[in-house]
PDB file with one MODEL, atoms N, CA, C and O in Angstrom:
MODEL        1
ATOM      1  N   UNK A   1      59.644-191.649 -75.166  1.00  0.00           N
ATOM      2  CA  UNK A   1      60.870-192.138 -75.788  1.00  0.00           C
ATOM      3  C   UNK A   1      60.870-191.734 -77.262  1.00  0.00           C
ATOM      4  O   UNK A   1      59.821-191.496 -77.861  1.00  0.00           O
ATOM      5  N   UNK A   2      62.047-191.665 -77.813  1.00  0.00           N
ATOM      6  CA  UNK A   2      62.241-191.181 -79.177  1.00  0.00           C
ATOM      7  C   UNK A   2      63.081-192.220 -79.913  1.00  0.00           C
ATOM      8  O   UNK A   2      64.207-192.491 -79.496  1.00  0.00           O
ATOM      9  N   UNK A   3      62.575-192.808 -80.990  1.00  0.00           N
ATOM     10  CA  UNK A   3      63.340-193.790 -81.755  1.00  0.00           C
ATOM     11  C   UNK A   3      64.155-193.075 -82.818  1.00  0.00           C
ATOM     12  O   UNK A   3      63.626-192.278 -83.593  1.00  0.00           O
ATOM     13  N   UNK A   4      65.458-193.373 -82.846  1.00  0.00           N
ATOM     14  CA  UNK A   4      66.365-192.727 -83.800  1.00  0.00           C
ATOM     15  C   UNK A   4      67.119-193.803 -84.578  1.00  0.00           C
ATOM     16  O   UNK A   4      67.669-194.733 -83.987  1.00  0.00           O
ATOM     17  N   UNK A   5      67.142-193.676 -85.906  1.00  0.00           N
ATOM     18  CA  UNK A   5      67.850-194.603 -86.787  1.00  0.00           C
ATOM     19  C   UNK A   5      69.172-193.979 -87.221  1.00  0.00           C
ATOM     20  O   UNK A   5      69.235-192.786 -87.516  1.00  0.00           O
ATOM     21  N   UNK A   6      70.243-194.802 -87.258  1.00  0.00           N
ATOM     22  CA  UNK A   6      71.564-194.323 -87.669  1.00  0.00           C
ATOM     23  C   UNK A   6      72.420-195.514 -88.088  1.00  0.00           C
ATOM     24  O   UNK A   6      72.023-196.665 -87.906  1.00  0.00           O
ATOM     25  N   UNK A   7      73.603-195.232 -88.652  1.00  0.00           N
ATOM     26  CA  UNK A   7      74.513-196.295 -89.069  1.00  0.00           C
ATOM     27  C   UNK A   7      75.504-196.620 -87.965  1.00  0.00           C
ATOM     28  O   UNK A   7      76.066-195.726 -87.333  1.00  0.00           O
ATOM     29  N   UNK A   8      75.708-197.911 -87.743  1.00  0.00           N
ATOM     30  CA  UNK A   8      76.711-198.354 -86.779  1.00  0.00           C
ATOM     31  C   UNK A   8      78.093-197.948 -87.294  1.00  0.00           C
ATOM     32  O   UNK A   8      78.384-198.146 -88.473  1.00  0.00           O
ATOM     33  N   UNK A   9      78.951-197.383 -86.435  1.00  0.00           N
ATOM     34  CA  UNK A   9      80.293-196.986 -86.875  1.00  0.00           C
ATOM     35  C   UNK A   9      81.239-198.168 -87.105  1.00  0.00           C
ATOM     36  O   UNK A   9      82.359-197.971 -87.578  1.00  0.00           O
ATOM     37  N   UNK A  10      80.813-199.381 -86.782  1.00  0.00           N
ATOM     38  CA  UNK A  10      81.634-200.573 -86.997  1.00  0.00           C
ATOM     39  C   UNK A  10      81.191-201.342 -88.240  1.00  0.00           C
ATOM     40  O   UNK A  10      81.983-201.549 -89.160  1.00  0.00           O
ATOM     41  N   UNK A  11      79.931-201.764 -88.267  1.00  0.00           N
ATOM     42  CA  UNK A  11      79.455-202.648 -89.344  1.00  0.00           C
ATOM     43  C   UNK A  11      78.671-201.899 -90.421  1.00  0.00           C
ATOM     44  O   UNK A  11      78.333-202.480 -91.452  1.00  0.00           O
ATOM     45  N   UNK A  12      78.378-200.612 -90.192  1.00  0.00           N
ATOM     46  CA  UNK A  12      77.678-199.739 -91.146  1.00  0.00           C
ATOM     47  C   UNK A  12      76.234-200.144 -91.413  1.00  0.00           C
ATOM     48  O   UNK A  12      75.610-199.621 -92.336  1.00  0.00           O
ATOM     49  N   UNK A  13      75.692-201.068 -90.619  1.00  0.00           N
ATOM     50  CA  UNK A  13      74.282-201.435 -90.750  1.00  0.00           C
ATOM     51  C   UNK A  13      73.426-200.337 -90.107  1.00  0.00           C
ATOM     52  O   UNK A  13      73.852-199.687 -89.152  1.00  0.00           O
ATOM     53  N   UNK A  14      72.225-200.141 -90.636  1.00  0.00           N
ATOM     54  CA  UNK A  14      71.309-199.197 -90.019  1.00  0.00           C
ATOM     55  C   UNK A  14      70.678-199.861 -88.797  1.00  0.00           C
ATOM     56  O   UNK A  14      70.131-200.960 -88.882  1.00  0.00           O
ATOM     57  N   UNK A  15      70.766-199.178 -87.670  1.00  0.00           N
ATOM     58  CA  UNK A  15      70.164-199.667 -86.431  1.00  0.00           C
ATOM     59  C   UNK A  15      69.337-198.544 -85.827  1.00  0.00           C
ATOM     60  O   UNK A  15      69.401-197.401 -86.278  1.00  0.00           O
ATOM     61  N   UNK A  16      68.570-198.873 -84.814  1.00  0.00           N
ATOM     62  CA  UNK A  16      67.804-197.840 -84.117  1.00  0.00           C
ATOM     63  C   UNK A  16      68.006-197.985 -82.620  1.00  0.00           C
ATOM     64  O   UNK A  16      68.296-199.067 -82.109  1.00  0.00           O
ATOM     65  N   UNK A  17      67.847-196.868 -81.938  1.00  0.00           N
ATOM     66  CA  UNK A  17      67.906-196.851 -80.478  1.00  0.00           C
ATOM     67  C   UNK A  17      66.784-195.971 -79.970  1.00  0.00           C
ATOM     68  O   UNK A  17      66.377-195.010 -80.623  1.00  0.00           O
ATOM     69  N   UNK A  18      66.294-196.316 -78.794  1.00  0.00           N
ATOM     70  CA  UNK A  18      65.314-195.473 -78.126  1.00  0.00           C
ATOM     71  C   UNK A  18      66.057-194.461 -77.262  1.00  0.00           C
ATOM     72  O   UNK A  18      66.876-194.833 -76.421  1.00  0.00           O
ATOM     73  N   UNK A  19      65.769-193.193 -77.472  1.00  0.00           N
ATOM     74  CA  UNK A  19      66.427-192.115 -76.741  1.00  0.00           C
ATOM     75  C   UNK A  19      65.428-191.452 -75.814  1.00  0.00           C
ATOM     76  O   UNK A  19      64.239-191.367 -76.122  1.00  0.00           O
ATOM     77  N   UNK A  20      65.918-190.982 -74.674  1.00  0.00           N
ATOM     78  CA  UNK A  20      65.068-190.355 -73.662  1.00  0.00           C
ATOM     79  C   UNK A  20      65.200-188.834 -73.754  1.00  0.00           C
ATOM     80  O   UNK A  20      66.237-188.291 -73.372  1.00  0.00           O
ATOM     81  N   UNK A  21      64.178-188.134 -74.250  1.00  0.00           N
ATOM     82  CA  UNK A  21      64.277-186.678 -74.382  1.00  0.00           C
ATOM     83  C   UNK A  21      64.151-185.913 -73.064  1.00  0.00           C
ATOM     84  O   UNK A  21      64.292-184.690 -73.055  1.00  0.00           O
ATOM     85  N   UNK A  22      63.891-186.603 -71.951  1.00  0.00           N
ATOM     86  CA  UNK A  22      63.769-185.903 -70.667  1.00  0.00           C
ATOM     87  C   UNK A  22      65.121-185.425 -70.140  1.00  0.00           C
ATOM     88  O   UNK A  22      65.177-184.589 -69.239  1.00  0.00           O
ATOM     89  N   UNK A  23      66.222-185.961 -70.707  1.00  0.00           N
ATOM     90  CA  UNK A  23      67.573-185.512 -70.352  1.00  0.00           C
ATOM     91  C   UNK A  23      68.112-184.762 -71.567  1.00  0.00           C
ATOM     92  O   UNK A  23      68.271-185.352 -72.636  1.00  0.00           O
ATOM     93  N   UNK A  24      68.393-183.478 -71.417  1.00  0.00           N
ATOM     94  CA  UNK A  24      68.722-182.651 -72.576  1.00  0.00           C
ATOM     95  C   UNK A  24      70.007-183.062 -73.290  1.00  0.00           C
ATOM     96  O   UNK A  24      70.077-182.987 -74.517  1.00  0.00           O
ATOM     97  N   UNK A  25      71.028-183.497 -72.544  1.00  0.00           N
ATOM     98  CA  UNK A  25      72.271-183.932 -73.183  1.00  0.00           C
ATOM     99  C   UNK A  25      72.900-185.024 -72.322  1.00  0.00           C
ATOM    100  O   UNK A  25      72.991-184.889 -71.102  1.00  0.00           O
ATOM    101  N   UNK A  26      73.329-186.092 -72.959  1.00  0.00           N
ATOM    102  CA  UNK A  26      73.938-187.201 -72.230  1.00  0.00           C
ATOM    103  C   UNK A  26      74.858-187.980 -73.158  1.00  0.00           C
ATOM    104  O   UNK A  26      74.750-187.881 -74.380  1.00  0.00           O
ATOM    105  N   UNK A  27      75.754-188.747 -72.577  1.00  0.00           N
ATOM    106  CA  UNK A  27      76.619-189.654 -73.325  1.00  0.00           C
ATOM    107  C   UNK A  27      76.607-190.988 -72.601  1.00  0.00           C
ATOM    108  O   UNK A  27      76.782-191.052 -71.384  1.00  0.00           O
ATOM    109  N   UNK A  28      76.401-192.044 -73.359  1.00  0.00           N
ATOM    110  CA  UNK A  28      76.402-193.380 -72.778  1.00  0.00           C
ATOM    111  C   UNK A  28      76.854-194.382 -73.833  1.00  0.00           C
ATOM    112  O   UNK A  28      76.984-194.038 -75.008  1.00  0.00           O
ATOM    113  N   UNK A  29      77.093-195.619 -73.411  1.00  0.00           N
ATOM    114  CA  UNK A  29      77.562-196.672 -74.307  1.00  0.00           C
ATOM    115  C   UNK A  29      76.467-197.719 -74.439  1.00  0.00           C
ATOM    116  O   UNK A  29      75.893-198.172 -73.448  1.00  0.00           O
ATOM    117  N   UNK A  30      76.188-198.096 -75.692  1.00  0.00           N
ATOM    118  CA  UNK A  30      75.215-199.146 -75.968  1.00  0.00           C
ATOM    119  C   UNK A  30      75.769-200.013 -77.089  1.00  0.00           C
ATOM    120  O   UNK A  30      76.393-199.507 -78.022  1.00  0.00           O
ATOM    121  N   UNK A  31      75.543-201.314 -76.997  1.00  0.00           N
ATOM    122  CA  UNK A  31      76.058-202.234 -78.012  1.00  0.00           C
ATOM    123  C   UNK A  31      75.195-202.213 -79.265  1.00  0.00           C
ATOM    124  O   UNK A  31      73.974-202.068 -79.194  1.00  0.00           O
ATOM    125  N   UNK A  32      75.857-202.363 -80.428  1.00  0.00           N
ATOM    126  CA  UNK A  32      75.147-202.474 -81.698  1.00  0.00           C
ATOM    127  C   UNK A  32      74.313-203.753 -81.679  1.00  0.00           C
ATOM    128  O   UNK A  32      74.797-204.801 -81.252  1.00  0.00           O
ATOM    129  N   UNK A  33      73.079-203.676 -82.134  1.00  0.00           N
ATOM    130  CA  UNK A  33      72.196-204.849 -82.149  1.00  0.00           C
ATOM    131  C   UNK A  33      72.567-205.840 -83.250  1.00  0.00           C
ATOM    132  O   UNK A  33      72.062-206.963 -83.256  1.00  0.00           O
ATOM    133  N   UNK A  34      73.445-205.443 -84.186  1.00  0.00           N
ATOM    134  CA  UNK A  34      73.864-206.332 -85.273  1.00  0.00           C
ATOM    135  C   UNK A  34      75.217-206.975 -84.965  1.00  0.00           C
ATOM    136  O   UNK A  34      75.336-208.201 -84.955  1.00  0.00           O
ATOM    137  N   UNK A  35      76.248-206.140 -84.711  1.00  0.00           N
ATOM    138  CA  UNK A  35      77.606-206.678 -84.538  1.00  0.00           C
ATOM    139  C   UNK A  35      78.059-206.735 -83.075  1.00  0.00           C
ATOM    140  O   UNK A  35      79.127-207.275 -82.785  1.00  0.00           O
ATOM    141  N   UNK A  36      77.273-206.192 -82.164  1.00  0.00           N
ATOM    142  CA  UNK A  36      77.528-206.230 -80.711  1.00  0.00           C
ATOM    143  C   UNK A  36      78.719-205.400 -80.237  1.00  0.00           C
ATOM    144  O   UNK A  36      79.126-205.529 -79.082  1.00  0.00           O
ATOM    145  N   UNK A  37      79.280-204.563 -81.085  1.00  0.00           N
ATOM    146  CA  UNK A  37      80.375-203.691 -80.654  1.00  0.00           C
ATOM    147  C   UNK A  37      79.818-202.504 -79.872  1.00  0.00           C
ATOM    148  O   UNK A  37      78.690-202.079 -80.121  1.00  0.00           O
ATOM    149  N   UNK A  38      80.603-201.957 -78.922  1.00  0.00           N
ATOM    150  CA  UNK A  38      80.128-200.834 -78.107  1.00  0.00           C
ATOM    151  C   UNK A  38      80.174-199.514 -78.874  1.00  0.00           C
ATOM    152  O   UNK A  38      81.176-199.183 -79.509  1.00  0.00           O
ATOM    153  N   UNK A  39      79.078-198.771 -78.805  1.00  0.00           N
ATOM    154  CA  UNK A  39      78.963-197.481 -79.487  1.00  0.00           C
ATOM    155  C   UNK A  39      78.765-196.400 -78.434  1.00  0.00           C
ATOM    156  O   UNK A  39      77.919-196.529 -77.549  1.00  0.00           O
ATOM    157  N   UNK A  40      79.554-195.331 -78.537  1.00  0.00           N
ATOM    158  CA  UNK A  40      79.357-194.171 -77.682  1.00  0.00           C
ATOM    159  C   UNK A  40      78.270-193.310 -78.326  1.00  0.00           C
ATOM    160  O   UNK A  40      78.421-192.844 -79.455  1.00  0.00           O
ATOM    161  N   UNK A  41      77.184-193.106 -77.598  1.00  0.00           N
ATOM    162  CA  UNK A  41      76.017-192.397 -78.120  1.00  0.00           C
ATOM    163  C   UNK A  41      75.855-191.081 -77.363  1.00  0.00           C
ATOM    164  O   UNK A  41      75.830-191.064 -76.133  1.00  0.00           O
ATOM    165  N   UNK A  42      75.745-189.970 -78.113  1.00  0.00           N
ATOM    166  CA  UNK A  42      75.559-188.657 -77.509  1.00  0.00           C
ATOM    167  C   UNK A  42      74.402-187.929 -78.194  1.00  0.00           C
ATOM    168  O   UNK A  42      74.599-187.281 -79.222  1.00  0.00           O
ATOM    169  N   UNK A  43      73.201-188.034 -77.632  1.00  0.00           N
ATOM    170  CA  UNK A  43      72.074-187.260 -78.164  1.00  0.00           C
ATOM    171  C   UNK A  43      71.933-185.927 -77.417  1.00  0.00           C
ATOM    172  O   UNK A  43      72.282-185.822 -76.241  1.00  0.00           O
ATOM    173  N   UNK A  44      71.417-184.919 -78.115  1.00  0.00           N
ATOM    174  CA  UNK A  44      71.136-183.626 -77.484  1.00  0.00           C
ATOM    175  C   UNK A  44      69.722-183.215 -77.882  1.00  0.00           C
ATOM    176  O   UNK A  44      69.370-183.216 -79.061  1.00  0.00           O
ATOM    177  N   UNK A  45      68.925-182.865 -76.887  1.00  0.00           N
ATOM    178  CA  UNK A  45      67.539-182.477 -77.092  1.00  0.00           C
ATOM    179  C   UNK A  45      67.323-181.035 -76.663  1.00  0.00           C
ATOM    180  O   UNK A  45      67.926-180.565 -75.699  1.00  0.00           O
ATOM    181  N   UNK A  46      66.461-180.343 -77.385  1.00  0.00           N
ATOM    182  CA  UNK A  46      65.972-179.021 -76.978  1.00  0.00           C
ATOM    183  C   UNK A  46      64.464-179.037 -77.171  1.00  0.00           C
ATOM    184  O   UNK A  46      63.977-179.361 -78.254  1.00  0.00           O
ATOM    185  N   UNK A  47      63.731-178.691 -76.132  1.00  0.00           N
ATOM    186  CA  UNK A  47      62.258-178.709 -76.170  1.00  0.00           C
ATOM    187  C   UNK A  47      61.725-180.061 -76.628  1.00  0.00           C
ATOM    188  O   UNK A  47      60.792-180.134 -77.428  1.00  0.00           O
ATOM    189  N   UNK A  48      62.320-181.119 -76.118  1.00  0.00           N
ATOM    190  CA  UNK A  48      61.949-182.509 -76.439  1.00  0.00           C
ATOM    191  C   UNK A  48      62.131-182.888 -77.906  1.00  0.00           C
ATOM    192  O   UNK A  48      61.559-183.878 -78.362  1.00  0.00           O
ATOM    193  N   UNK A  49      62.924-182.112 -78.652  1.00  0.00           N
ATOM    194  CA  UNK A  49      63.236-182.420 -80.048  1.00  0.00           C
ATOM    195  C   UNK A  49      64.733-182.717 -80.156  1.00  0.00           C
ATOM    196  O   UNK A  49      65.559-182.011 -79.578  1.00  0.00           O
ATOM    197  N   UNK A  50      65.069-183.762 -80.898  1.00  0.00           N
ATOM    198  CA  UNK A  50      66.472-184.122 -81.106  1.00  0.00           C
ATOM    199  C   UNK A  50      67.118-183.081 -82.019  1.00  0.00           C
ATOM    200  O   UNK A  50      66.676-182.892 -83.152  1.00  0.00           O
ATOM    201  N   UNK A  51      68.161-182.406 -81.532  1.00  0.00           N
ATOM    202  CA  UNK A  51      68.839-181.374 -82.323  1.00  0.00           C
ATOM    203  C   UNK A  51      70.248-181.783 -82.726  1.00  0.00           C
ATOM    204  O   UNK A  51      70.823-181.193 -83.640  1.00  0.00           O
ATOM    205  N   UNK A  52      70.811-182.782 -82.060  1.00  0.00           N
ATOM    206  CA  UNK A  52      72.149-183.274 -82.417  1.00  0.00           C
ATOM    207  C   UNK A  52      72.264-184.725 -81.968  1.00  0.00           C
ATOM    208  O   UNK A  52      71.681-185.134 -80.964  1.00  0.00           O
ATOM    209  N   UNK A  53      73.032-185.492 -82.740  1.00  0.00           N
ATOM    210  CA  UNK A  53      73.225-186.907 -82.408  1.00  0.00           C
ATOM    211  C   UNK A  53      74.589-187.337 -82.926  1.00  0.00           C
ATOM    212  O   UNK A  53      74.954-187.044 -84.064  1.00  0.00           O
ATOM    213  N   UNK A  54      75.332-188.030 -82.083  1.00  0.00           N
ATOM    214  CA  UNK A  54      76.633-188.564 -82.482  1.00  0.00           C
ATOM    215  C   UNK A  54      76.741-189.985 -81.989  1.00  0.00           C
ATOM    216  O   UNK A  54      76.437-190.284 -80.835  1.00  0.00           O
ATOM    217  N   UNK A  55      77.181-190.863 -82.881  1.00  0.00           N
ATOM    218  CA  UNK A  55      77.425-192.274 -82.539  1.00  0.00           C
ATOM    219  C   UNK A  55      78.817-192.621 -83.045  1.00  0.00           C
ATOM    220  O   UNK A  55      79.068-192.621 -84.251  1.00  0.00           O
ATOM    221  N   UNK A  56      79.715-192.916 -82.120  1.00  0.00           N
ATOM    222  CA  UNK A  56      81.101-193.173 -82.491  1.00  0.00           C
ATOM    223  C   UNK A  56      81.588-194.501 -81.916  1.00  0.00           C
ATOM    224  O   UNK A  56      81.044-195.023 -80.943  1.00  0.00           O
ATOM    225  N   UNK A  57      82.640-195.029 -82.557  1.00  0.00           N
ATOM    226  CA  UNK A  57      83.230-196.256 -82.024  1.00  0.00           C
ATOM    227  C   UNK A  57      84.020-195.916 -80.770  1.00  0.00           C
ATOM    228  O   UNK A  57      84.367-194.759 -80.531  1.00  0.00           O
ATOM    229  N   UNK A  58      84.296-196.933 -79.979  1.00  0.00           N
ATOM    230  CA  UNK A  58      85.040-196.759 -78.740  1.00  0.00           C
ATOM    231  C   UNK A  58      86.477-197.220 -78.993  1.00  0.00           C
ATOM    232  O   UNK A  58      86.720-198.362 -79.384  1.00  0.00           O
ATOM    233  N   UNK A  59      87.413-196.314 -78.763  1.00  0.00           N
ATOM    234  CA  UNK A  59      88.829-196.666 -78.947  1.00  0.00           C
ATOM    235  C   UNK A  59      89.233-197.696 -77.903  1.00  0.00           C
ATOM    236  O   UNK A  59      88.983-197.525 -76.710  1.00  0.00           O
ATOM    237  N   UNK A  60      89.863-198.770 -78.373  1.00  0.00           N
ATOM    238  CA  UNK A  60      90.261-199.832 -77.438  1.00  0.00           C
ATOM    239  C   UNK A  60      91.759-199.899 -77.291  1.00  0.00           C
ATOM    240  O   UNK A  60      92.269-200.735 -76.544  1.00  0.00           O
TER     241      UNK A  60
ENDMDL
END
């Protein structure tokens, strides 16, 4: 597992998530550990290294 720190797109607090480098590219939704809003998370890995990461709010 790979721990990645970033800012929540809602509350702007720094949070971390554990990412799985065994899947090269994926998109999923996980709640912010501070404000509990849903975040769309898209990590991309190459050779088990994180090469791109996007965390965006979910349009409601």
